[in-house]
N, C-alpha and C positions, 0 to 999 in steps of 0.2 A: 341285656345280651343282644337284643335286636339293634340297639343304638350302636353297640360296639361293632357288630357285623356291618352296619351301614357305613360307619366311619372308616372301617378297614377297606370296604369296597371303594369308597370315594378316594382314599389315599392311594389304593392300588391303581385305580384308573388315572389318577394324576401322574403317577410314575410313567404310565404308558402313553400319556397324552401328547408328549412332545417327541417327535421322531429324533430331534437333535440329541436329546438325552440318551435315547437308546443307541444311537449311532456312536455317541461318545463312550457308552458302556462297551460296545463292540471293539472300539479302538483300544481301550484300556485292557480288556481281556486278551486281545490279540498281542499286545505288547508283552504281557506276562507269559503267554504261550511261547513266544520266541525267546524270551529270557531263559525259559526251561530248555529250549533247544541248544542254547549256547553253553550250557553247563559242562557237558562232556568235552567238547573241544577246548573250552577255556581252562580246564584242569586235566589235560590229556596225560600228563606225566603221572599224576596221582591215580588216574583210572587205569593207566598201563600197569602200574604197580599192583593195583587191586586185581586186575585180570591175571597177572602172572602168579599171584599168590592165592587165587580163588580155589575153592575145593574141587571144582570140576576141571580147571585148566592149569593146575599147578605146574609152574616152570615151563609153560608153553613158549615156543619160539615164534609163534605167529600172533604176537600181541596186537599189532596194527590191524590185522585181519579181524580179530575179535572186537577191537574198538570200533571199526567201521560197521560191523554187524549190529552193534547196539543202535546206531543211527538207522540202519536198514530195518530193524525190528519195528521202530516207530512208524516208518513208511508203510510197512506191511499192515499194521493195525489200522493206520489212518486210511489207506486205500480201500480196504475191505469195508470198514465201518462207514466210510463216506457214502458208498453206494446204498447201504442199508438205511442210514439216516436220511439220505436224500429222498428215498421212497417213502419213509415214515412220515415226512412232513405233510403228506397228503391226508393222513388220517389222524395225526396227533398234533397238538399245539406246539409249534416250533420252539417257542421260548421255554416250554416245559422240557423239550428234548435238550435244549441248550443247558438248562439247569442240571439235568441228569448227567449230561456229558461232562460238564465242568466238575461235578461231584466225583465222577469216575476219574477225571484228571487229577483231582486232589488226592484221591486214594492211591493213584499210581505214584505220585510224588512221595507219599509216605512209604510205600513199598520199596521204591528206589533207595530211599534213605536207609531202610532196614537191611538192604542187601550187604552193606559194608560190615556191620557187626556180625552178620551171619556168614560172611565170606562166600556168598552165593552169587555167581555170575548168572545162573539161570533165573534167579529172582529179579536181578537187575534187568536182564533182557526181557522178561515177561512184563515188568513194570513199564519199560519203554514202549512195548507194544500196546499196553493198556492206555498209556498216555496218548498214543495216536488215536485210539478208539474214542477217548474223551474229547479230544480236540476236533474230531471229525464232525460231531453234532453241531459244534459251534460254527465251523467254517461253512457248512452247507446252508446255514440260515443267515449268517452275518452279511455276506456280500450281496445276495439277492435283496435283503431288506434295505441295505444302503442304496442299491440300484433303484429301488422303487420309491424311496422316500427322500431322495436328495434333489429331486427336480432337475433344474438346469445346471446344478453344481455337482453332478454325479462324479465327474472326474476328480474334482477337488476333494470330496469326501472319501472316495475310494483311494485317492492319493494319500490322505491322512491315515486311512486304515492300513494300507500296505507299507507305509513308512515304518509301521511297527515291526515289520519283518526284519529289515537290516538293523534298525535301531535296537529292537529288543534282543536280537542275537548278539549285537555288539556289547550291549550292557551285560548280557549273560556271560560273555567271555571274561570281562573284568570281575563281575560278581563271583564267578566260579573260582577264578584265580585267587581272589582275596579270601573267600570262604575256605578254600582248600588249605591255606596256610594258617587258618585260625584254629582255635581249640575245637571248634565244631566240625572241622573237616568238610569234605564235599557232601557228606550226608546232611549236614546242616543246611546246605544250599537248597536241597530238596524239601526238607521239613519246613523251612521258612517260606518258600514259595507256596506250599500247600496252605499255610496259615493265611497268607495274603490273598490267595485266590478264593478262599472259602466264602467271604462276604459277597463276592461277585456271583458265585454259584447260587447263594441264597437269594440274591436279588431277583433272579429269574423266577423263583417260586413265588415271589410276592406279586408278580404281574398277573393281570387278568388272563384267563386261559384263552380268550379270543383276541388278545392284543394283535396277533398276526393277521387277523381278518378285518382290520379297520385301516383304511388308507385315509388320506387327507380329505377325500370327497365322500367318505362314509361307505364306499362300496366294499363288498367282500373280496378277500384276496385268497387265491389258491393257486398252486403250481400244478399244471397238468401237462403231461407229455402226450401228445395226440397221435393217434395211429388209426388209419381207416379200418384196420382189422381188429380193433379192440372192442367194438360194439357189435352185438349180434345183428345179422341181416334181418331186415323186416321191421326194425324198430327205428323208423326215420326220425322220430322226435328225439330219442336218446342220442342217435348218431349226430344230429344237428347240434344238440346241446353240447355233446362231447367235442365236436369240432369247433365250437364257438360261434355257431350260427343260430340266430333266433328264428322263430316261425315266420317272421316277415322277411327273412333273408339278410338282416343286418348283422354286423359283427358284434359278438357278445364280449369281446376281450379287447383290452388295450395292448396292442402289439409291442408297445415300448416297455411294458412291465415284465420283469423276470418272475414276479409273483402275480399271475394274471388276475383280472377282476371280473368274475362271472356275474351276470345279471340273472342267472337262473339257478335254482337249487338243484335242478337235475344235473347240471354240469359238474357241480361240486360233489355229487354223490358217486361219481364214476372215477375210479382211480386205476392207473396202470400198474402193472407188476414191475419188479426190478428188471426182469428180462426184457419186457417191452420197452422200458425207458432206455436201457443200454442199446437195444436195436435201433431205437430212434436216433441216438447219437451216432451210431456206426453208419447209418444211412447218409450222413452228411459229411462228404469228403473234407470240406473246409474245417468242420468241427474236429475231425480226426487229425488232420495235419496240424492244426493249431495246438491241439492237446499233446500230440507227440513232440512238437517243437518246444512247447513250454515244459514238458517233462524232461527233455534233454537239457534245457536251460536250468531247470530246478535241480536236476541231478548233479550238474556241474557245480552249481552254487553250494549245494549241501556237501558235496565231496570236498570242495575247497574250504568251506567254513569249518568242516570237521578237522581237517589236517592243516589249515592255514597257519596257526601259530607254530605248529611243529615244523612246517616248511621254513618259516622265517628263522627258527632256531637252527635248523639243519643247514641253511645257507650261510650261517655264521653271522647273521645280522644281530641276533640277541643271544645272550648266554643264559638268561633266566626266563622261565615260562611266564612269570607275572608280567614282565616288561613286554614280551612278545604278544601276550593276550591283550594287554591294555592298548598298545599301539595298533595292532591289527584290528581290534574291536573299534578303536576310535576312527580309523580310516573307513571301516564299514558303516559306522554310525553317520559320519558326515556325508558319505556317498548316498546313503538312504534318505537322510533328512533333506538333502538338496534334490536328488534325482527323482524320487517318487512324487512329491507334490508338483514339481515342474512337469513331470510326465502326465499327471492328472490334468493340469491346466492346459497343456498342449493338446491332450486328447479331447477335452471339451471344445476347444476352438476348431480343431480339425473336423470333428463330427458335425459341428454346426455349419461349417463351410461346405462339407460334402452334402449335408441335408439340403442346404440352399440350392445346390446344383442338381438336386434330384437323385443323388447317388445314395446307396445303402450305408448304414452304419457299419455293417460287417466289412464292407469293401474299404471304408475309410480306416478302420482299426487294423485291418490286415496290412494295408500299404504302410501305415505308420510303424507297426511292429517289425515288419521286414527291414525297413530302412534303418531303424534304431538298432536292431540286432546286428546288422552288418557293420555299422560304425562301432558298436561296443566290442564286437569280436576283434576287429582290427586293433583297437586300442589295447585290449587285454593281452593280445599276442606280443605286444611290445615288452611286456614284463619278462618274457623269455630271454630277451637280450639285455635287460636292464641289470647293470652291475652295482652302481652306487645305491645305497639305501633309499635316498630321496627319489631317485628315478624309478626304482622298483615300486615303492609305496605310492608315488605319484601316478604312475601308469595304472597300477591296480585300482587306486581310488577313482580316477577319472573313468576307467573302463567299467567299474562297478556302478558308478553314478549313471552313466549312459545306459547300462544294462537294466537298472532299476526302472528306467522309463517304460520298459516293455511290459511291466506288470499290468498297468491300466489298460492299454489297448488290447493286450492278450485276453484279459478277462472280459473286456467289452465284446470281443468277438464271440466268446462262449455265451455270454448273456443274450446277444442278439440272434444267436443260432438256436436258442432253446425253442423247441416246437411250439408254434402258436396257432 
């Protein structure tokens, strides 16, 4: 028994020994997360029919409204849970939280599939909210881990990670369109993805509980939001430890890490509340403006991705949903595969150049994001005047490709503005 325990421990530590293996795991899981997000827009006609015939909304005339609400329910669950999980990583092993979250995600996919035979829109809406809850635990851990373990190639690895967003969504369009016309219907799409994601959820439970606390140089990792008011007055030692200052006045943290590296056990024993962390973010105007800007960008992308195939059909470009979903998804996939990695590479070079000039990473990322957003917006606006199919899809694809550039610099801004 002791030998088995020892072997299991060695195998578990081997799984966690190579950051590239874990970063690859994050990329794969992120891909399936966004395949899930593409199911509803990829089979919108079938979901519209389901909504119209559901027990709660029988013969409703506001089908598109209720279809959009399904996507909004996901965002509600995600937004609330992200704040909770983001705070829990201070006191719980992050990969354990990821495992729990992905397990919840799998359960939500099963519930979504069961909504069709039960004819319940409420069950489907609740399942989509639960899916957001499950994904939140994954997202709050994945990006900071990649940021801390990818070294000088942060932009490249984050580029690969965020490529899964448009590529996974695009695959989801086609996947949903094909499954919806199969004997399994769209419920089968949810059941199958739950089966595929289950091994990835189990993988997280195989990792050592302290995998999050070991960096390449062996120092402990922890994420602390720092606030002068969080430590009681009169305890200078705790205040200094909490602020990242050792007794000799030196810095206890690597300011370049999203998951900071304390050299004192005292620092890792003090954790901020959710309210304190939110206030820390709200005190940073650049953080707030970047978050609002990216929220607007994300809202536009989600709205367009939800109704994109339907728009293409409504404009008369396609008569069948399968064709519209396949082509629209293909354009999104190519745009993401090209735009996101290039954006990561460009971000690496720009950050290195600004650093050599003595300027901050946040300043570099902000300048880059603003320029790219202006260019991308101008190109996407051209689709309003595009009549031929090739011009419409071409403008959309190029605009989307340029828009995907913004993901890496935008997240870089947030990472470098985390209180340190």
